[in-house]
KEVEX-693395 format. One record per residue: residue in three letters; x, y, z of N, C-alpha, C in turn. Coordinates in nm, 2 decimals, always signed. Each point is the difference from the previous one (the first is absolute). Example, Ala and Ser with C-alpha at 12.3 -4.5 7.8 and 13.67 -1.06 7.14 Angstrom:
% KEVEX-693395
['Ala', [+1.32, -0.57, +0.78], [-0.09, +0.12, +0.00], [+0.09, +0.12, +0.00]]
['Ser', [-0.04, +0.11, -0.07], [+0.09, +0.11, +0.00], [-0.08, +0.11, +0.08]]
//
This chain:
% KEVEX-693395
['Met', [+0.08, -0.12, +0.00], [-0.08, +0.12, +0.00], [+0.09, +0.12, +0.00]]
['Ser', [-0.05, +0.11, -0.07], [+0.07, +0.11, +0.00], [-0.01, +0.08, +0.13]]
['Asp', [+0.09, +0.10, +0.02], [-0.01, +0.08, +0.13], [-0.13, +0.08, +0.01]]
['Gln', [-0.04, +0.05, -0.12], [-0.13, +0.08, +0.00], [-0.11, -0.09, +0.04]]
['Leu', [-0.01, -0.12, -0.06], [-0.12, -0.10, +0.03], [+0.01, -0.04, +0.14]]
['Gln', [+0.12, -0.02, +0.06], [+0.01, -0.04, +0.14], [-0.05, +0.11, +0.09]]
['Leu', [+0.03, +0.12, -0.03], [-0.04, +0.13, +0.08], [-0.15, +0.00, -0.01]]
['Gln', [-0.07, -0.02, -0.12], [-0.14, +0.01, -0.01], [-0.06, -0.12, +0.09]]
['Tyr', [+0.05, -0.11, -0.01], [-0.05, -0.11, +0.08], [+0.00, +0.03, +0.15]]
['Lys', [+0.12, +0.05, +0.05], [+0.01, +0.04, +0.15], [-0.11, +0.10, +0.02]]
['Asn', [-0.02, +0.11, -0.07], [-0.10, +0.10, +0.02], [-0.14, -0.06, +0.01]]
['Ile', [-0.03, -0.08, -0.09], [-0.14, -0.06, -0.01], [-0.02, -0.10, +0.13]]
['Lys', [+0.10, -0.07, +0.02], [-0.01, -0.10, +0.11], [+0.00, +0.08, +0.14]]
['Gly', [+0.06, +0.11, +0.01], [-0.01, +0.08, +0.13], [-0.13, +0.06, +0.03]]
['Asn', [-0.07, +0.04, -0.12], [-0.13, +0.07, +0.01], [-0.12, -0.09, +0.02]]
['Val', [+0.01, -0.13, -0.04], [-0.11, -0.10, +0.01], [+0.00, -0.07, +0.15]]
['Lys', [-0.12, +0.01, +0.05], [-0.02, -0.05, +0.14], [-0.10, -0.12, -0.02]]
['Gly', [+0.01, -0.10, +0.09], [-0.10, -0.11, +0.00], [-0.14, +0.05, +0.06]]
['Pro', [-0.11, -0.05, -0.04], [-0.12, +0.04, +0.06], [+0.00, -0.04, +0.15]]
['Thr', [-0.07, +0.08, +0.07], [-0.01, -0.02, +0.15], [-0.08, -0.13, +0.03]]
['Trp', [-0.10, -0.03, -0.08], [-0.09, -0.11, +0.03], [+0.08, -0.14, -0.02]]
['Gln', [+0.12, +0.00, -0.05], [+0.07, -0.12, -0.01], [+0.05, -0.06, +0.13]]
['Phe', [+0.01, +0.10, +0.10], [+0.04, -0.04, +0.14], [-0.12, -0.04, +0.09]]
['Ser', [-0.12, +0.00, -0.05], [-0.12, -0.03, +0.08], [+0.00, -0.15, +0.05]]
['Gly', [+0.05, -0.08, -0.09], [+0.01, -0.14, +0.04], [+0.09, -0.02, +0.13]]
['Leu', [+0.11, +0.08, +0.00], [+0.10, -0.01, +0.11], [-0.08, +0.06, +0.13]]
['Leu', [-0.07, +0.10, -0.01], [-0.07, +0.06, +0.11], [-0.11, -0.10, +0.04]]
['Leu', [-0.06, -0.07, -0.09], [-0.11, -0.09, +0.05], [+0.07, -0.12, +0.07]]
['Leu', [+0.11, -0.05, -0.04], [+0.08, -0.10, +0.05], [+0.04, +0.04, +0.15]]
['Ile', [+0.05, +0.12, +0.02], [+0.04, +0.05, +0.13], [-0.13, +0.00, +0.10]]
['Cys', [-0.11, +0.05, -0.06], [-0.13, +0.01, +0.08], [-0.03, -0.14, +0.04]]
['Leu', [+0.00, -0.10, -0.08], [-0.04, -0.13, +0.02], [+0.08, -0.06, +0.11]]
['Ile', [+0.14, +0.02, -0.01], [+0.09, -0.06, +0.10], [-0.04, +0.06, +0.14]]
['Gly', [-0.01, +0.13, +0.00], [-0.04, +0.07, +0.12], [-0.13, -0.05, +0.07]]
['Leu', [-0.09, -0.03, -0.09], [-0.14, -0.06, +0.04], [+0.03, -0.13, +0.07]]
['Ile', [+0.07, -0.08, -0.06], [+0.03, -0.13, +0.04], [+0.07, +0.00, +0.14]]
['Ile', [+0.10, +0.08, +0.01], [+0.07, +0.02, +0.13], [-0.10, +0.05, +0.11]]
['Tyr', [-0.09, +0.09, -0.04], [-0.09, +0.06, +0.10], [-0.10, -0.11, +0.05]]
['Thr', [-0.06, -0.08, -0.10], [-0.10, -0.10, +0.04], [+0.06, -0.11, +0.07]]
['Thr', [+0.13, -0.04, -0.02], [+0.07, -0.10, +0.07], [+0.02, +0.05, +0.15]]
['Gly', [+0.05, +0.12, +0.01], [+0.00, +0.05, +0.15], [-0.13, +0.01, +0.07]]
['Arg', [-0.10, +0.04, -0.08], [-0.14, +0.01, +0.06], [-0.05, -0.14, +0.04]]
['Asp', [+0.03, -0.10, -0.08], [-0.04, -0.14, +0.04], [+0.07, -0.05, +0.12]]
['Lys', [+0.12, +0.04, +0.02], [+0.08, -0.04, +0.12], [-0.06, +0.06, +0.12]]
['Leu', [-0.04, +0.13, -0.01], [-0.05, +0.08, +0.11], [-0.14, -0.06, +0.04]]
['Asn', [-0.08, -0.03, -0.10], [-0.12, -0.07, +0.02], [+0.00, -0.13, +0.06]]
['Thr', [+0.10, -0.08, -0.03], [+0.02, -0.13, +0.05], [+0.03, +0.02, +0.15]]
['Lys', [+0.10, +0.10, +0.04], [+0.02, +0.01, +0.14], [-0.13, +0.05, +0.08]]
['Leu', [-0.07, +0.09, -0.06], [-0.12, +0.05, +0.06], [-0.10, -0.12, +0.03]]
['Tyr', [-0.02, -0.08, -0.11], [-0.10, -0.11, +0.01], [+0.04, -0.11, +0.09]]
['Leu', [+0.14, -0.01, +0.02], [+0.04, -0.09, +0.10], [-0.01, +0.04, +0.14]]
['Ser', [+0.00, +0.13, +0.03], [-0.02, +0.05, +0.13], [-0.15, +0.02, +0.04]]
['Glu', [-0.08, +0.02, -0.11], [-0.15, +0.02, +0.02], [-0.07, -0.09, -0.10]]
['Pro', [+0.00, -0.13, +0.04], [-0.06, -0.11, -0.09], [-0.17, +0.02, -0.01]]
['Glu', [-0.05, -0.03, -0.11], [-0.14, +0.00, -0.01], [-0.05, -0.13, -0.07]]
['Ile', [-0.11, -0.05, +0.03], [-0.06, -0.11, -0.06], [-0.01, +0.01, -0.14]]
['Gly', [+0.05, -0.09, -0.08], [-0.01, +0.02, -0.15], [+0.14, +0.03, -0.07]]
['Asp', [+0.10, +0.03, +0.09], [+0.13, +0.04, -0.06], [+0.05, -0.13, -0.06]]
['Ile', [+0.07, +0.01, -0.12], [+0.06, -0.10, -0.07], [+0.15, +0.01, +0.02]]
['Tyr', [+0.07, -0.11, +0.06], [+0.14, -0.01, +0.02], [+0.06, -0.08, -0.12]]
['Lys', [+0.08, +0.06, -0.08], [+0.08, -0.07, -0.10], [+0.13, -0.05, +0.07]]
['Tyr', [+0.02, -0.13, -0.02], [+0.13, -0.06, +0.05], [+0.07, -0.10, -0.08]]
['Arg', [+0.12, -0.03, +0.05], [+0.08, -0.10, -0.08], [-0.01, -0.13, +0.08]]
['Val', [-0.04, -0.10, -0.07], [+0.00, -0.13, +0.05], [+0.14, -0.07, +0.01]]
['Asp', [+0.02, -0.09, +0.09], [+0.13, -0.07, +0.03], [+0.06, -0.05, -0.13]]
['Asn', [-0.08, -0.05, -0.09], [+0.05, -0.06, -0.12], [+0.03, +0.10, -0.11]]
['Gly', [-0.01, +0.13, +0.02], [+0.04, +0.10, -0.09], [-0.12, +0.06, -0.08]]
['Asn', [-0.11, -0.06, +0.01], [-0.12, +0.05, -0.06], [-0.07, +0.11, +0.08]]
['Tyr', [-0.10, +0.06, -0.05], [-0.07, +0.11, +0.07], [-0.14, -0.03, +0.01]]
['Ser', [-0.06, +0.06, +0.11], [-0.14, -0.02, +0.02], [-0.06, +0.11, +0.09]]
['Thr', [-0.12, +0.00, +0.05], [-0.06, +0.10, +0.07], [-0.07, -0.06, +0.12]]
['Met', [-0.03, +0.08, +0.10], [-0.07, -0.02, +0.12], [-0.10, +0.10, +0.02]]
['Lys', [-0.13, -0.03, +0.04], [-0.09, +0.10, +0.02], [-0.04, +0.00, +0.15]]
['Leu', [+0.01, +0.13, +0.06], [-0.03, +0.03, +0.15], [-0.15, -0.03, +0.02]]
['Val', [-0.04, -0.09, +0.08], [-0.14, -0.03, +0.03], [-0.04, +0.04, +0.14]]
['Ser', [+0.09, +0.01, +0.09], [-0.03, +0.03, +0.15], [+0.12, +0.06, +0.07]]
['Ile', [-0.03, +0.09, +0.09], [+0.11, +0.06, +0.08], [-0.03, +0.00, +0.15]]
['Thr', [+0.09, -0.05, +0.07], [-0.01, +0.01, +0.15], [+0.10, +0.10, +0.05]]
['Gln', [+0.01, +0.01, +0.14], [+0.09, +0.09, +0.06], [+0.15, -0.02, -0.05]]
['Asp', [+0.04, -0.13, +0.00], [+0.14, -0.02, -0.04], [+0.01, -0.10, -0.12]]
['Ser', [-0.11, -0.04, -0.07], [+0.03, -0.09, -0.10], [-0.10, +0.04, -0.12]]
['Leu', [+0.06, -0.06, -0.12], [-0.08, +0.02, -0.13], [-0.03, -0.13, -0.04]]
['Phe', [-0.12, -0.02, -0.06], [-0.05, -0.13, -0.06], [-0.01, +0.02, -0.15]]
['Leu', [+0.07, -0.08, -0.07], [+0.02, +0.01, -0.15], [-0.05, -0.12, -0.07]]
['Ser', [-0.06, +0.02, -0.11], [-0.05, -0.11, -0.09], [+0.11, +0.00, -0.11]]
['Leu', [+0.06, -0.12, -0.01], [+0.11, -0.01, -0.10], [-0.06, -0.04, -0.13]]
['Asn', [+0.04, +0.07, -0.11], [-0.04, -0.03, -0.13], [+0.03, -0.14, -0.04]]
['Asp', [-0.09, -0.07, -0.07], [+0.02, -0.14, -0.05], [+0.11, -0.02, -0.09]]
['Tyr', [+0.03, +0.11, -0.08], [+0.09, -0.01, -0.11], [+0.13, +0.08, +0.02]]
['Glu', [+0.11, -0.04, -0.08], [+0.12, +0.06, +0.00], [+0.04, +0.03, -0.14]]
['Ile', [+0.08, +0.10, -0.02], [+0.04, +0.04, -0.14], [+0.15, +0.03, +0.01]]
['Ser', [+0.07, -0.03, -0.13], [+0.14, +0.01, +0.01], [+0.06, +0.14, -0.02]]
['Lys', [-0.08, +0.09, -0.04], [+0.04, +0.15, -0.04], [-0.07, +0.08, +0.10]]
['Arg', [+0.07, +0.10, +0.07], [-0.05, +0.10, +0.09], [-0.10, +0.09, -0.08]]
['Ser', [+0.03, +0.03, -0.12], [-0.08, +0.10, -0.07], [-0.13, -0.06, -0.04]]
['Arg', [-0.02, -0.13, +0.01], [-0.13, -0.06, -0.04], [-0.08, -0.04, +0.12]]
['Ile', [+0.03, +0.05, +0.12], [-0.09, -0.04, +0.12], [-0.14, +0.04, -0.02]]
['Tyr', [-0.02, +0.11, -0.08], [-0.14, +0.04, -0.02], [-0.09, -0.10, -0.06]]
['Lys', [+0.06, -0.10, -0.07], [-0.08, -0.10, -0.07], [-0.06, -0.10, +0.09]]
['Ile', [+0.07, -0.02, +0.12], [-0.06, -0.09, +0.11], [-0.08, +0.06, +0.10]]
['Asp', [+0.01, +0.13, +0.01], [-0.07, +0.08, +0.11], [-0.14, +0.01, -0.02]]
['Lys', [-0.08, -0.11, +0.01], [-0.15, +0.00, -0.03], [-0.07, -0.06, +0.13]]
['Pro', [-0.11, +0.06, +0.03], [-0.07, -0.04, +0.13], [-0.03, -0.15, +0.00]]
['Glu', [-0.02, -0.07, -0.11], [-0.03, -0.15, +0.01], [+0.12, -0.08, +0.03]]
['Asn', [+0.12, +0.06, -0.01], [+0.13, -0.07, +0.04], [+0.03, +0.00, +0.14]]
['Tyr', [-0.07, +0.07, +0.09], [+0.02, +0.01, +0.15], [-0.09, -0.10, +0.06]]
['Pro', [+0.05, -0.11, +0.07], [-0.09, -0.09, +0.06], [-0.05, +0.05, +0.14]]
['Asp', [-0.09, -0.07, +0.06], [-0.05, +0.04, +0.13], [+0.10, -0.05, +0.11]]
['Thr', [+0.11, -0.05, -0.02], [+0.10, -0.04, +0.10], [+0.08, +0.12, +0.03]]
['Tyr', [+0.03, +0.03, +0.12], [+0.08, +0.12, +0.05], [+0.12, -0.05, +0.08]]
['Phe', [+0.10, +0.08, -0.02], [+0.12, -0.02, +0.08], [+0.03, +0.12, +0.08]]
['Gly', [+0.04, -0.02, +0.13], [+0.03, +0.12, +0.08], [+0.15, +0.03, +0.01]]
['Tyr', [+0.04, +0.12, -0.01], [+0.12, +0.05, +0.02], [+0.01, +0.12, +0.10]]
['Ser', [+0.10, -0.01, +0.08], [+0.01, +0.12, +0.09], [+0.04, +0.12, -0.08]]
['Lys', [-0.04, +0.13, +0.04], [+0.04, +0.12, -0.06], [+0.15, +0.01, -0.01]]
['His', [+0.07, -0.05, +0.10], [+0.15, -0.01, +0.00], [+0.05, -0.09, -0.12]]
['Glu', [-0.05, -0.12, -0.01], [+0.03, -0.09, -0.11], [-0.01, +0.07, -0.13]]
['Ile', [-0.12, +0.07, -0.02], [-0.02, +0.06, -0.14], [+0.10, +0.11, -0.02]]
['Ser', [+0.03, +0.08, +0.11], [+0.09, +0.10, -0.01], [+0.15, -0.05, -0.03]]
['Leu', [+0.03, -0.11, +0.06], [+0.13, -0.07, -0.04], [+0.00, -0.05, -0.14]]
['Met', [-0.11, -0.05, -0.04], [-0.01, -0.05, -0.15], [+0.02, +0.11, -0.10]]
['Glu', [-0.06, +0.12, +0.04], [+0.02, +0.12, -0.09], [+0.15, +0.04, -0.01]]
['Lys', [+0.06, -0.01, +0.12], [+0.14, +0.06, +0.01], [+0.10, -0.09, -0.08]]
['Asp', [-0.03, -0.14, +0.01], [+0.09, -0.09, -0.07], [-0.03, -0.03, -0.15]]
['Gly', [-0.10, +0.07, -0.04], [-0.04, +0.00, -0.14], [-0.10, -0.11, -0.04]]
['Thr', [-0.05, -0.07, +0.09], [-0.10, -0.10, -0.03], [-0.13, +0.07, -0.06]]
['Ile', [-0.05, +0.09, +0.08], [-0.11, +0.08, -0.04], [+0.05, +0.12, -0.09]]
['Leu', [-0.04, +0.00, -0.12], [+0.05, +0.10, -0.10], [-0.08, +0.13, +0.00]]
['Glu', [-0.12, -0.02, +0.03], [-0.10, +0.13, -0.02], [-0.13, -0.03, +0.06]]
['Ile', [-0.07, +0.10, +0.05], [-0.13, -0.01, +0.06], [-0.09, +0.10, -0.09]]
['Asn', [-0.11, -0.06, -0.05], [-0.09, +0.09, -0.08], [-0.12, +0.01, +0.08]]
['Arg', [-0.07, +0.12, -0.01], [-0.13, +0.02, +0.05], [-0.10, +0.06, -0.10]]
['Asp', [-0.11, -0.05, -0.01], [-0.10, +0.05, -0.10], [-0.06, +0.12, +0.06]]
//
């Protein structure tokens, strides 16, 4: 290229700017990451709150000893104990727990746990999350 052509190329290149909308995808991605971080933190706070103030109907998502995942439904509360109905089904992926969380999967058999036991299960990672409708 001649010197004059190179000079024209540099002048045109310096004056052209990319459209601002082309960065909207990056902004959207940053917002999505922020939302995920916020909701994860909120879920952890809610789990702590629901653990300290249990209500009948709370759903406890937990890890089974064999590595699968399941749920327990709180059916009764006493001064120092919680009575839970264990879901009849287990699932291999944590993200798919919603598929087995159906009212017909909870039998009429209840298991009692002390509030201290439940707290220890949450601290050691057995109880993953507590949901309340």
